[in-house]
N, CA and C atoms of all chains as a GROMACS GRO file, in nm:
protein
  600
    1UNK      N    1   8.174  29.255  21.291
    1UNK     CA    2   8.179  29.135  21.314
    1UNK      C    3   8.262  28.983  21.241
    2UNK      N    4   8.274  28.925  21.324
    2UNK     CA    5   8.352  28.830  21.284
    2UNK      C    6   8.321  28.721  21.173
    3UNK      N    7   8.382  28.621  21.115
    3UNK     CA    8   8.358  28.563  21.032
    3UNK      C    9   8.260  28.466  21.107
    4UNK      N   10   8.292  28.415  21.240
    4UNK     CA   11   8.224  28.262  21.271
    4UNK      C   12   8.061  28.300  21.295
    5UNK      N   13   7.987  28.416  21.255
    5UNK     CA   14   7.823  28.450  21.254
    5UNK      C   15   7.793  28.482  21.402
    6UNK      N   16   7.886  28.477  21.500
    6UNK     CA   17   7.842  28.508  21.657
    6UNK      C   18   7.807  28.666  21.654
    7UNK      N   19   7.780  28.694  21.786
    7UNK     CA   20   7.688  28.809  21.821
    7UNK      C   21   7.858  28.904  21.916
    8UNK      N   22   8.000  28.856  21.917
    8UNK     CA   23   8.059  28.884  21.988
    8UNK      C   24   8.074  29.057  21.977
    9UNK      N   25   8.048  29.133  21.875
    9UNK     CA   26   8.114  29.265  21.867
    9UNK      C   27   7.968  29.329  21.871
   10UNK      N   28   7.863  29.262  21.841
   10UNK     CA   29   7.699  29.300  21.814
   10UNK      C   30   7.662  29.306  21.981
   11UNK      N   31   7.671  29.459  22.058
   11UNK     CA   32   7.587  29.480  22.180
   11UNK      C   33   7.454  29.540  22.105
   12UNK      N   34   7.375  29.463  22.186
   12UNK     CA   35   7.221  29.485  22.146
   12UNK      C   36   7.188  29.644  22.185
   13UNK      N   37   7.076  29.705  22.105
   13UNK     CA   38   7.015  29.771  22.169
   13UNK      C   39   6.896  29.732  22.256
   14UNK      N   40   6.854  29.789  22.356
   14UNK     CA   41   6.752  29.740  22.466
   14UNK      C   42   6.608  29.854  22.469
   15UNK      N   43   6.524  29.789  22.420
   15UNK     CA   44   6.441  29.907  22.515
   15UNK      C   45   6.310  29.836  22.618
   16UNK      N   46   6.299  29.942  22.704
   16UNK     CA   47   6.203  29.831  22.795
   16UNK      C   48   6.043  29.922  22.834
   17UNK      N   49   6.014  29.869  22.831
   17UNK     CA   50   5.867  29.927  22.888
   17UNK      C   51   5.790  29.901  23.040
   18UNK      N   52   5.750  29.996  23.050
   18UNK     CA   53   5.652  29.986  23.165
   18UNK      C   54   5.563  29.875  23.184
   19UNK      N   55   5.517  29.877  23.099
   19UNK     CA   56   5.374  29.808  23.024
   19UNK      C   57   5.300  29.773  23.154
   20UNK      N   58   5.262  29.874  23.243
   20UNK     CA   59   5.136  29.917  23.354
   20UNK      C   60   5.024  29.905  23.312
   21UNK      N   61   4.954  29.895  23.382
   21UNK     CA   62   4.841  29.841  23.422
   21UNK      C   63   4.704  29.941  23.316
   22UNK      N   64   4.749  30.054  23.349
   22UNK     CA   65   4.708  30.162  23.271
   22UNK      C   66   4.662  30.158  23.069
   23UNK      N   67   4.598  30.262  23.050
   23UNK     CA   68   4.584  30.216  22.866
   23UNK      C   69   4.753  30.319  22.827
   24UNK      N   70   4.775  30.442  22.882
   24UNK     CA   71   4.934  30.426  22.874
   24UNK      C   72   5.029  30.327  22.864
   25UNK      N   73   5.017  30.183  22.976
   25UNK     CA   74   5.145  30.116  22.980
   25UNK      C   75   5.125  30.027  22.865
   26UNK      N   76   5.007  30.019  22.830
   26UNK     CA   77   4.926  29.948  22.703
   26UNK      C   78   5.024  29.983  22.574
   27UNK      N   79   4.976  30.135  22.570
   27UNK     CA   80   5.060  30.145  22.410
   27UNK      C   81   5.243  30.154  22.456
   28UNK      N   82   5.246  30.193  22.551
   28UNK     CA   83   5.404  30.144  22.577
   28UNK      C   84   5.487  30.068  22.539
   29UNK      N   85   5.369  29.925  22.617
   29UNK     CA   86   5.407  29.794  22.596
   29UNK      C   87   5.406  29.746  22.416
   30UNK      N   88   5.332  29.833  22.387
   30UNK     CA   89   5.266  29.776  22.225
   30UNK      C   90   5.375  29.850  22.163
   31UNK      N   91   5.398  29.962  22.184
   31UNK     CA   92   5.531  30.062  22.114
   31UNK      C   93   5.619  30.013  22.085
   32UNK      N   94   5.642  29.929  22.215
   32UNK     CA   95   5.803  29.837  22.237
   32UNK      C   96   5.806  29.775  22.160
   33UNK      N   97   5.711  29.619  22.166
   33UNK     CA   98   5.734  29.567  22.122
   33UNK      C   99   5.712  29.556  21.910
   34UNK      N  100   5.624  29.686  21.901
   34UNK     CA  101   5.647  29.721  21.760
   34UNK      C  102   5.786  29.756  21.728
   35UNK      N  103   5.864  29.832  21.807
   35UNK     CA  104   5.995  29.879  21.778
   35UNK      C  105   6.080  29.756  21.748
   36UNK      N  106   6.068  29.620  21.834
   36UNK     CA  107   6.128  29.527  21.822
   36UNK      C  108   6.077  29.410  21.763
   37UNK      N  109   6.003  29.407  21.719
   37UNK     CA  110   5.956  29.336  21.557
   37UNK      C  111   6.007  29.379  21.443
   38UNK      N  112   6.008  29.544  21.464
   38UNK     CA  113   6.106  29.646  21.352
   38UNK      C  114   6.249  29.544  21.296
   39UNK      N  115   6.321  29.555  21.420
   39UNK     CA  116   6.450  29.539  21.437
   39UNK      C  117   6.500  29.686  21.488
   40UNK      N  118   6.453  29.766  21.523
   40UNK     CA  119   6.526  29.892  21.574
   40UNK      C  120   6.608  29.904  21.689
   41UNK      N  121   6.541  29.785  21.750
   41UNK     CA  122   6.624  29.720  21.875
   41UNK      C  123   6.526  29.614  21.994
   42UNK      N  124   6.589  29.570  22.033
   42UNK     CA  125   6.507  29.404  22.112
   42UNK      C  126   6.452  29.489  22.253
   43UNK      N  127   6.338  29.436  22.229
   43UNK     CA  128   6.265  29.469  22.379
   43UNK      C  129   6.296  29.351  22.472
   44UNK      N  130   6.333  29.441  22.603
   44UNK     CA  131   6.422  29.329  22.747
   44UNK      C  132   6.289  29.319  22.812
   45UNK      N  133   6.310  29.245  22.930
   45UNK     CA  134   6.185  29.226  23.036
   45UNK      C  135   6.251  29.330  23.145
   46UNK      N  136   6.141  29.409  23.144
   46UNK     CA  137   6.214  29.500  23.281
   46UNK      C  138   6.188  29.452  23.403
   47UNK      N  139   6.120  29.316  23.407
   47UNK     CA  140   6.079  29.234  23.550
   47UNK      C  141   6.209  29.175  23.588
   48UNK      N  142   6.312  29.120  23.474
   48UNK     CA  143   6.394  29.048  23.494
   48UNK      C  144   6.534  29.176  23.571
   49UNK      N  145   6.524  29.308  23.460
   49UNK     CA  146   6.571  29.399  23.579
   49UNK      C  147   6.526  29.392  23.725
   50UNK      N  148   6.412  29.414  23.771
   50UNK     CA  149   6.378  29.456  23.915
   50UNK      C  150   6.380  29.338  23.987
   51UNK      N  151   6.384  29.199  23.925
   51UNK     CA  152   6.398  29.053  24.004
   51UNK      C  153   6.595  29.034  23.966
   52UNK      N  154   6.638  29.148  23.945
   52UNK     CA  155   6.798  29.131  23.952
   52UNK      C  156   6.859  28.995  23.856
   53UNK      N  157   6.744  28.927  23.763
   53UNK     CA  158   6.798  28.867  23.718
   53UNK      C  159   6.940  28.859  23.625
   54UNK      N  160   7.040  28.784  23.692
   54UNK     CA  161   7.208  28.839  23.645
   54UNK      C  162   7.243  28.856  23.492
   55UNK      N  163   7.140  28.766  23.422
   55UNK     CA  164   7.187  28.740  23.315
   55UNK      C  165   7.149  28.881  23.164
   56UNK      N  166   7.031  28.896  23.244
   56UNK     CA  167   6.933  29.044  23.180
   56UNK      C  168   7.013  29.131  23.239
   57UNK      N  169   7.064  29.172  23.379
   57UNK     CA  170   7.147  29.278  23.462
   57UNK      C  171   7.248  29.294  23.354
   58UNK      N  172   7.318  29.165  23.350
   58UNK     CA  173   7.438  29.166  23.233
   58UNK      C  174   7.418  29.206  23.083
   59UNK      N  175   7.354  29.174  23.050
   59UNK     CA  176   7.323  29.186  22.948
   59UNK      C  177   7.261  29.354  22.856
   60UNK      N  178   7.236  29.413  22.992
   60UNK     CA  179   7.220  29.516  22.978
   60UNK      C  180   7.300  29.623  23.000
   61UNK      N  181   7.396  29.568  23.068
   61UNK     CA  182   7.541  29.649  23.122
   61UNK      C  183   7.583  29.678  22.977
   62UNK      N  184   7.632  29.551  22.899
   62UNK     CA  185   7.655  29.559  22.791
   62UNK      C  186   7.578  29.576  22.638
   63UNK      N  187   7.464  29.651  22.630
   63UNK     CA  188   7.403  29.696  22.546
   63UNK      C  189   7.482  29.843  22.477
   64UNK      N  190   7.456  29.815  22.395
   64UNK     CA  191   7.462  29.953  22.279
   64UNK      C  192   7.412  30.084  22.323
   65UNK      N  193   7.262  30.046  22.326
   65UNK     CA  194   7.206  30.171  22.382
   65UNK      C  195   7.094  30.133  22.478
   66UNK      N  196   7.009  30.156  22.582
   66UNK     CA  197   6.899  30.140  22.623
   66UNK      C  198   6.788  30.259  22.588
   67UNK      N  199   6.680  30.269  22.550
   67UNK     CA  200   6.557  30.333  22.614
   67UNK      C  201   6.470  30.275  22.662
   68UNK      N  202   6.428  30.339  22.760
   68UNK     CA  203   6.285  30.319  22.865
   68UNK      C  204   6.152  30.380  22.831
   69UNK      N  205   6.060  30.316  22.819
   69UNK     CA  206   5.936  30.347  22.756
   69UNK      C  207   5.849  30.397  22.920
   70UNK      N  208   5.789  30.513  22.997
   70UNK     CA  209   5.664  30.466  23.077
   70UNK      C  210   5.558  30.542  23.024
   71UNK      N  211   5.425  30.491  23.058
   71UNK     CA  212   5.345  30.587  23.003
   71UNK      C  213   5.252  30.645  23.084
   72UNK      N  214   5.322  30.709  23.232
   72UNK     CA  215   5.222  30.784  23.305
   72UNK      C  216   5.372  30.860  23.408
   73UNK      N  217   5.351  30.935  23.424
   73UNK     CA  218   5.457  30.989  23.559
   73UNK      C  219   5.474  30.926  23.667
   74UNK      N  220   5.480  30.854  23.694
   74UNK     CA  221   5.537  30.709  23.804
   74UNK      C  222   5.648  30.713  23.757
   75UNK      N  223   5.683  30.684  23.627
   75UNK     CA  224   5.795  30.690  23.586
   75UNK      C  225   5.853  30.532  23.646
   76UNK      N  226   5.752  30.398  23.653
   76UNK     CA  227   5.827  30.291  23.730
   76UNK      C  228   5.945  30.197  23.611
   77UNK      N  229   5.916  30.185  23.478
   77UNK     CA  230   6.043  30.178  23.369
   77UNK      C  231   6.145  30.256  23.472
   78UNK      N  232   6.164  30.394  23.428
   78UNK     CA  233   6.327  30.462  23.461
   78UNK      C  234   6.332  30.426  23.595
   79UNK      N  235   6.261  30.393  23.664
   79UNK     CA  236   6.296  30.352  23.818
   79UNK      C  237   6.352  30.223  23.852
   80UNK      N  238   6.290  30.153  23.792
   80UNK     CA  239   6.350  29.991  23.796
   80UNK      C  240   6.506  29.992  23.751
   81UNK      N  241   6.520  30.083  23.628
   81UNK     CA  242   6.668  30.061  23.551
   81UNK      C  243   6.735  30.151  23.698
   82UNK      N  244   6.694  30.247  23.733
   82UNK     CA  245   6.792  30.322  23.802
   82UNK      C  246   6.818  30.253  23.952
   83UNK      N  247   6.716  30.205  24.027
   83UNK     CA  248   6.764  30.120  24.080
   83UNK      C  249   6.859  30.016  24.069
   84UNK      N  250   6.866  29.974  23.982
   84UNK     CA  251   6.946  29.877  23.921
   84UNK      C  252   7.067  29.912  23.943
   85UNK      N  253   7.091  30.048  23.919
   85UNK     CA  254   7.218  30.094  23.934
   85UNK      C  255   7.242  30.181  23.793
   86UNK      N  256   7.143  30.166  23.726
   86UNK     CA  257   7.147  30.212  23.529
   86UNK      C  258   7.149  30.355  23.519
   87UNK      N  259   7.228  30.435  23.405
   87UNK     CA  260   7.251  30.532  23.430
   87UNK      C  261   7.268  30.550  23.260
   88UNK      N  262   7.220  30.688  23.235
   88UNK     CA  263   7.271  30.759  23.069
   88UNK      C  264   7.157  30.662  22.973
   89UNK      N  265   7.054  30.626  23.046
   89UNK     CA  266   6.980  30.587  22.883
   89UNK      C  267   6.892  30.686  22.869
   90UNK      N  268   6.813  30.632  22.769
   90UNK     CA  269   6.776  30.757  22.690
   90UNK      C  270   6.592  30.716  22.773
   91UNK      N  271   6.501  30.801  22.810
   91UNK     CA  272   6.355  30.789  22.869
   91UNK      C  273   6.272  30.857  22.771
   92UNK      N  274   6.175  30.819  22.731
   92UNK     CA  275   6.056  30.847  22.726
   92UNK      C  276   5.914  30.816  22.814
   93UNK      N  277   5.867  30.939  22.786
   93UNK     CA  278   5.737  30.941  22.899
   93UNK      C  279   5.593  31.003  22.815
   94UNK      N  280   5.517  30.925  22.863
   94UNK     CA  281   5.398  30.941  22.723
   94UNK      C  282   5.321  31.032  22.774
   95UNK      N  283   5.333  31.090  22.858
   95UNK     CA  284   5.294  31.231  22.958
   95UNK      C  285   5.355  31.331  22.870
   96UNK      N  286   5.470  31.308  22.855
   96UNK     CA  287   5.554  31.398  22.747
   96UNK      C  288   5.550  31.412  22.582
   97UNK      N  289   5.465  31.300  22.584
   97UNK     CA  290   5.414  31.326  22.402
   97UNK      C  291   5.279  31.357  22.450
   98UNK      N  292   5.189  31.437  22.540
   98UNK     CA  293   5.052  31.471  22.574
   98UNK      C  294   4.976  31.393  22.576
   99UNK      N  295   4.996  31.204  22.590
   99UNK     CA  296   4.912  31.114  22.629
   99UNK      C  297   4.874  31.134  22.764
  100UNK      N  298   4.768  31.130  22.796
  100UNK     CA  299   4.691  31.121  22.925
  100UNK      C  300   4.656  30.937  23.009
  101UNK      N  301   4.761  31.006  23.125
  101UNK     CA  302   4.627  30.859  23.182
  101UNK      C  303   4.506  30.845  23.178
  102UNK      N  304   4.425  30.721  23.162
  102UNK     CA  305   4.277  30.719  23.123
  102UNK      C  306   4.194  30.757  23.022
  103UNK      N  307   4.302  30.825  22.941
  103UNK     CA  308   4.215  30.894  22.842
  103UNK      C  309   4.320  30.862  22.672
  104UNK      N  310   4.406  30.754  22.688
  104UNK     CA  311   4.487  30.726  22.544
  104UNK      C  312   4.473  30.571  22.558
  105UNK      N  313   4.356  30.558  22.449
  105UNK     CA  314   4.348  30.402  22.432
  105UNK      C  315   4.437  30.365  22.351
  106UNK      N  316   4.454  30.244  22.347
  106UNK     CA  317   4.569  30.183  22.286
  106UNK      C  318   4.577  30.136  22.075
  107UNK      N  319   4.526  30.263  22.053
  107UNK     CA  320   4.538  30.263  21.883
  107UNK      C  321   4.674  30.257  21.828
  108UNK      N  322   4.606  30.175  21.696
  108UNK     CA  323   4.732  30.212  21.616
  108UNK      C  324   4.798  30.333  21.607
  109UNK      N  325   4.737  30.440  21.623
  109UNK     CA  326   4.801  30.605  21.548
  109UNK      C  327   4.829  30.602  21.694
  110UNK      N  328   4.803  30.562  21.792
  110UNK     CA  329   4.883  30.636  21.944
  110UNK      C  330   5.000  30.544  21.938
  111UNK      N  331   5.018  30.433  21.938
  111UNK     CA  332   5.144  30.307  21.956
  111UNK      C  333   5.186  30.362  21.836
  112UNK      N  334   5.147  30.422  21.735
  112UNK     CA  335   5.281  30.476  21.612
  112UNK      C  336   5.360  30.590  21.677
  113UNK      N  337   5.289  30.669  21.690
  113UNK     CA  338   5.316  30.824  21.776
  113UNK      C  339   5.431  30.753  21.882
  114UNK      N  340   5.442  30.690  21.940
  114UNK     CA  341   5.515  30.640  22.032
  114UNK      C  342   5.624  30.564  21.965
  115UNK      N  343   5.600  30.503  21.881
  115UNK     CA  344   5.699  30.422  21.793
  115UNK      C  345   5.834  30.529  21.730
  116UNK      N  346   5.750  30.583  21.669
  116UNK     CA  347   5.860  30.686  21.623
  116UNK      C  348   5.928  30.769  21.689
  117UNK      N  349   5.883  30.821  21.856
  117UNK     CA  350   5.960  30.878  21.966
  117UNK      C  351   6.054  30.789  21.968
  118UNK      N  352   6.085  30.665  21.982
  118UNK     CA  353   6.144  30.520  22.035
  118UNK      C  354   6.248  30.556  21.946
  119UNK      N  355   6.228  30.539  21.800
  119UNK     CA  356   6.288  30.520  21.674
  119UNK      C  357   6.420  30.606  21.682
  120UNK      N  358   6.339  30.780  21.741
  120UNK     CA  359   6.417  30.880  21.738
  120UNK      C  360   6.538  30.878  21.818
  121UNK      N  361   6.517  30.814  21.973
  121UNK     CA  362   6.548  30.830  22.029
  121UNK      C  363   6.700  30.758  21.998
  122UNK      N  364   6.655  30.609  21.943
  122UNK     CA  365   6.830  30.519  21.929
  122UNK      C  366   6.851  30.574  21.822
  123UNK      N  367   6.830  30.685  21.769
  123UNK     CA  368   6.901  30.695  21.625
  123UNK      C  369   6.955  30.842  21.646
  124UNK      N  370   6.965  30.896  21.784
  124UNK     CA  371   7.032  30.993  21.785
  124UNK      C  372   7.204  30.972  21.850
  125UNK      N  373   8.132  27.301  24.166
  125UNK     CA  374   8.152  27.445  24.095
  125UNK      C  375   8.147  27.429  23.942
  126UNK      N  376   8.039  27.464  23.899
  126UNK     CA  377   7.980  27.473  23.740
  126UNK      C  378   8.033  27.597  23.693
  127UNK      N  379   8.112  27.605  23.544
  127UNK     CA  380   8.093  27.696  23.464
  127UNK      C  381   8.058  27.724  23.376
  128UNK      N  382   7.995  27.771  23.336
  128UNK     CA  383   7.988  27.784  23.147
  128UNK      C  384   8.022  27.916  23.098
  129UNK      N  385   8.108  27.902  22.971
  129UNK     CA  386   8.167  27.965  22.913
  129UNK      C  387   8.050  27.933  22.800
  130UNK      N  388   8.006  28.116  22.748
  130UNK     CA  389   7.885  28.088  22.652
  130UNK      C  390   7.990  28.142  22.506
  131UNK      N  391   7.998  28.111  22.383
  131UNK     CA  392   7.998  28.159  22.307
  131UNK      C  393   8.029  28.074  22.178
  132UNK      N  394   7.996  28.129  22.051
  132UNK     CA  395   7.969  27.987  21.910
  132UNK      C  396   8.151  27.956  21.910
  133UNK      N  397   8.252  28.046  21.891
  133UNK     CA  398   8.378  27.979  21.913
  133UNK      C  399   8.441  28.123  21.815
  134UNK      N  400   8.379  28.230  21.842
  134UNK     CA  401   8.532  28.353  21.750
  134UNK      C  402   8.616  28.332  21.885
  135UNK      N  403   8.729  28.465  21.798
  135UNK     CA  404   8.827  28.465  21.862
  135UNK      C  405   8.811  28.484  22.002
  136UNK      N  406   8.746  28.602  22.080
  136UNK     CA  407   8.682  28.662  22.178
  136UNK      C  408   8.638  28.590  22.293
  137UNK      N  409   8.531  28.455  22.239
  137UNK     CA  410   8.485  28.319  22.303
  137UNK      C  411   8.610  28.216  22.345
  138UNK      N  412   8.693  28.226  22.252
  138UNK     CA  413   8.809  28.125  22.279
  138UNK      C  414   8.893  28.194  22.378
  139UNK      N  415   8.897  28.294  22.361
  139UNK     CA  416   8.968  28.366  22.453
  139UNK      C  417   8.962  28.396  22.606
  140UNK      N  418   8.795  28.397  22.600
  140UNK     CA  419   8.745  28.384  22.734
  140UNK      C  420   8.742  28.223  22.790
  141UNK      N  421   8.747  28.113  22.708
  141UNK     CA  422   8.724  28.002  22.791
  141UNK      C  423   8.878  27.995  22.849
  142UNK      N  424   9.015  28.034  22.734
  142UNK     CA  425   9.100  28.020  22.809
  142UNK      C  426   9.146  28.046  22.939
  143UNK      N  427   9.096  28.219  22.955
  143UNK     CA  428   9.119  28.259  23.097
  143UNK      C  429   9.040  28.208  23.194
  144UNK      N  430   8.951  28.183  23.177
  144UNK     CA  431   8.857  28.101  23.297
  144UNK      C  432   8.926  27.952  23.282
  145UNK      N  433   9.020  27.909  23.230
  145UNK     CA  434   9.075  27.751  23.267
  145UNK      C  435   9.221  27.777  23.322
  146UNK      N  436   9.273  27.922  23.281
  146UNK     CA  437   9.403  27.981  23.353
  146UNK      C  438   9.365  27.992  23.510
  147UNK      N  439   9.274  28.033  23.499
  147UNK     CA  440   9.229  28.132  23.650
  147UNK      C  441   9.205  28.015  23.742
  148UNK      N  442   9.087  27.945  23.647
  148UNK     CA  443   9.072  27.794  23.767
  148UNK      C  444   9.145  27.703  23.793
  149UNK      N  445   9.283  27.686  23.724
  149UNK     CA  446   9.432  27.611  23.712
  149UNK      C  447   9.513  27.674  23.830
  150UNK      N  448   9.458  27.797  23.794
  150UNK     CA  449   9.521  27.912  23.948
  150UNK      C  450   9.495  27.918  24.058
  151UNK      N  451   9.357  27.900  24.036
  151UNK     CA  452   9.330  27.897  24.202
  151UNK      C  453   9.304  27.761  24.242
  152UNK      N  454   9.332  27.630  24.162
  152UNK     CA  455   9.364  27.501  24.233
  152UNK      C  456   9.206  27.504  24.269
  153UNK      N  457   9.159  27.495  24.228
  153UNK     CA  458   8.997  27.455  24.258
  153UNK      C  459   8.912  27.358  24.127
  154UNK      N  460   8.844  27.287  24.206
  154UNK     CA  461   8.766  27.185  24.115
  154UNK      C  462   8.673  27.262  24.087
  155UNK      N  463   8.644  27.245  23.919
  155UNK     CA  464   8.501  27.358  23.859
  155UNK      C  465   8.501  27.235  23.726
  156UNK      N  466   8.386  27.235  23.681
  156UNK     CA  467   8.318  27.137  23.584
  156UNK      C  468   8.315  27.256  23.456
  157UNK      N  469   8.420  27.306  23.402
  157UNK     CA  470   8.418  27.420  23.300
  157UNK      C  471   8.342  27.329  23.140
  158UNK      N  472   8.196  27.404  23.118
  158UNK     CA  473   8.144  27.339  23.025
  158UNK      C  474   8.122  27.455  22.907
  159UNK      N  475   8.146  27.403  22.718
  159UNK     CA  476   8.153  27.534  22.658
  159UNK      C  477   7.998  27.528  22.616
  160UNK      N  478   7.931  27.649  22.588
  160UNK     CA  479   7.786  27.620  22.559
  160UNK      C  480   7.811  27.716  22.404
  161UNK      N  481   7.793  27.679  22.303
  161UNK     CA  482   7.752  27.714  22.166
  161UNK      C  483   7.646  27.804  22.108
  162UNK      N  484   7.555  27.641  22.138
  162UNK     CA  485   7.391  27.680  22.093
  162UNK      C  486   7.320  27.801  22.167
  163UNK      N  487   7.279  27.875  22.097
  163UNK     CA  488   7.240  28.069  22.125
  163UNK      C  489   7.102  28.040  22.180
  164UNK      N  490   7.020  27.945  22.135
  164UNK     CA  491   6.877  27.927  22.239
  164UNK      C  492   6.919  27.911  22.353
  165UNK      N  493   7.054  27.798  22.398
  165UNK     CA  494   7.049  27.756  22.585
  165UNK      C  495   7.113  27.855  22.609
  166UNK      N  496   7.209  27.969  22.556
  166UNK     CA  497   7.228  28.094  22.544
  166UNK      C  498   7.131  28.173  22.620
  167UNK      N  499   7.056  28.210  22.515
  167UNK     CA  500   6.922  28.301  22.577
  167UNK      C  501   6.866  28.259  22.696
  168UNK      N  502   6.876  28.101  22.703
  168UNK     CA  503   6.808  28.091  22.826
  168UNK      C  504   6.845  28.161  22.946
  169UNK      N  505   6.953  28.194  22.949
  169UNK     CA  506   7.053  28.300  23.081
  169UNK      C  507   6.985  28.409  23.080
  170UNK      N  508   6.909  28.458  22.946
  170UNK     CA  509   6.912  28.578  22.993
  170UNK      C  510   7.013  28.691  22.891
  171UNK      N  511   7.082  28.595  22.820
  171UNK     CA  512   7.242  28.650  22.742
  171UNK      C  513   7.192  28.688  22.666
  172UNK      N  514   7.221  28.809  22.600
  172UNK     CA  515   7.223  28.861  22.416
  172UNK      C  516   7.316  28.899  22.372
  173UNK      N  517   7.410  28.891  22.429
  173UNK     CA  518   7.551  28.892  22.332
  173UNK      C  519   7.691  28.826  22.380
  174UNK      N  520   7.804  28.802  22.277
  174UNK     CA  521   7.890  28.682  22.392
  174UNK      C  522   8.016  28.746  22.368
  175UNK      N  523   8.085  28.717  22.418
  175UNK     CA  524   8.175  28.576  22.530
  175UNK      C  525   8.067  28.637  22.692
  176UNK      N  526   8.078  28.544  22.688
  176UNK     CA  527   7.942  28.545  22.872
  176UNK      C  528   8.031  28.386  22.916
  177UNK      N  529   8.002  28.449  23.083
  177UNK     CA  530   8.077  28.333  23.182
  177UNK      C  531   7.940  28.376  23.280
  178UNK      N  532   7.913  28.233  23.321
  178UNK     CA  533   7.817  28.184  23.429
  178UNK      C  534   7.868  28.131  23.531
  179UNK      N  535   7.857  28.128  23.647
  179UNK     CA  536   7.910  28.079  23.762
  179UNK      C  537   7.814  27.994  23.818
  180UNK      N  538   7.791  27.912  23.892
  180UNK     CA  539   7.686  27.816  23.925
  180UNK      C  540   7.538  27.874  23.894
  181UNK      N  541   7.504  27.919  23.825
  181UNK     CA  542   7.379  28.006  23.743
  181UNK      C  543   7.368  28.151  23.713
  182UNK      N  544   7.474  28.174  23.784
  182UNK     CA  545   7.490  28.327  23.823
  182UNK      C  546   7.601  28.395  23.663
  183UNK      N  547   7.562  28.477  23.552
  183UNK     CA  548   7.597  28.539  23.480
  183UNK      C  549   7.687  28.623  23.537
  184UNK      N  550   7.794  28.640  23.486
  184UNK     CA  551   7.914  28.736  23.591
  184UNK      C  552   7.952  28.814  23.464
  185UNK      N  553   7.955  28.790  23.336
  185UNK     CA  554   8.014  28.869  23.251
  185UNK      C  555   7.905  28.852  23.081
  186UNK      N  556   7.890  28.967  23.032
  186UNK     CA  557   7.828  28.895  22.912
  186UNK      C  558   7.941  29.054  22.816
  187UNK      N  559   7.938  29.012  22.704
  187UNK     CA  560   7.998  29.121  22.596
  187UNK      C  561   8.142  29.120  22.555
  188UNK      N  562   8.207  29.081  22.659
  188UNK     CA  563   8.344  29.054  22.657
  188UNK      C  564   8.425  28.986  22.754
  189UNK      N  565   8.554  28.939  22.686
  189UNK     CA  566   8.605  28.847  22.741
  189UNK      C  567   8.671  28.882  22.907
  190UNK      N  568   8.658  28.816  23.018
  190UNK     CA  569   8.703  28.930  23.170
  190UNK      C  570   8.861  28.848  23.152
  191UNK      N  571   8.909  28.982  23.246
  191UNK     CA  572   9.043  28.896  23.270
  191UNK      C  573   9.042  28.787  23.422
  192UNK      N  574   9.170  28.792  23.362
  192UNK     CA  575   9.249  28.651  23.458
  192UNK      C  576   9.182  28.729  23.636
  193UNK      N  577   9.211  28.803  23.634
  193UNK     CA  578   9.179  28.908  23.773
  193UNK      C  579   9.033  28.900  23.784
  194UNK      N  580   8.970  28.951  23.722
  194UNK     CA  581   8.814  28.964  23.743
  194UNK      C  582   8.778  28.770  23.772
  195UNK      N  583   8.840  28.706  23.712
  195UNK     CA  584   8.769  28.565  23.703
  195UNK      C  585   8.808  28.482  23.840
  196UNK      N  586   8.920  28.511  23.845
  196UNK     CA  587   8.984  28.446  23.961
  196UNK      C  588   8.905  28.525  24.101
  197UNK      N  589   8.847  28.612  24.120
  197UNK     CA  590   8.745  28.726  24.236
  197UNK      C  591   8.656  28.601  24.207
  198UNK      N  592   8.576  28.635  24.083
  198UNK     CA  593   8.426  28.556  24.122
  198UNK      C  594   8.471  28.413  24.183
  199UNK      N  595   8.553  28.310  24.210
  199UNK     CA  596   8.627  28.179  24.209
  199UNK      C  597   8.622  28.211  24.385
  200UNK      N  598   8.609  28.320  24.416
  200UNK     CA  599   8.663  28.316  24.576
  200UNK      C  600   8.520  28.288  24.656
   0.00000   0.00000   0.00000
């Protein structure tokens, strides 16, 4: 970092969540917010990627690392990033963690399981 | 044309501003170039690392100083 205290050399780490309507979307969303609050990465707006908001797209291009969380096998977060031209990001799908759509309440335990998985993805 | 050069004032941000001014002079166009240092203002554009360059509301680059060739391309 330079002495001016700016973020010139601090490429951010971003986590995107599908934040879908189902229970698994809620778990994914809450996990992303928790990771963001803990400072592991910053939760960033998937809708901004879908809407091609230039600042959000360019900031994501400049990110040091990106992790996408999808609640179910529809993989909307992954597809949204891919449609915008992003590749090489880490992808976590809650189905892969044994969480089934319609059977996974957003309990602290479930959210924490996803938080751990996201933290591991960022530590790779 | 309105150009915003975003960054709090580090060498890379200064370089970005100089490159933009040089490119605008070379292109011979009229442009209002403004330096944005306040990070709250910067964040309003969805920009989370600097330097960044915004032309007429569209973010062109984030996290690095662009080349003059890049800027000339954006000015067309």
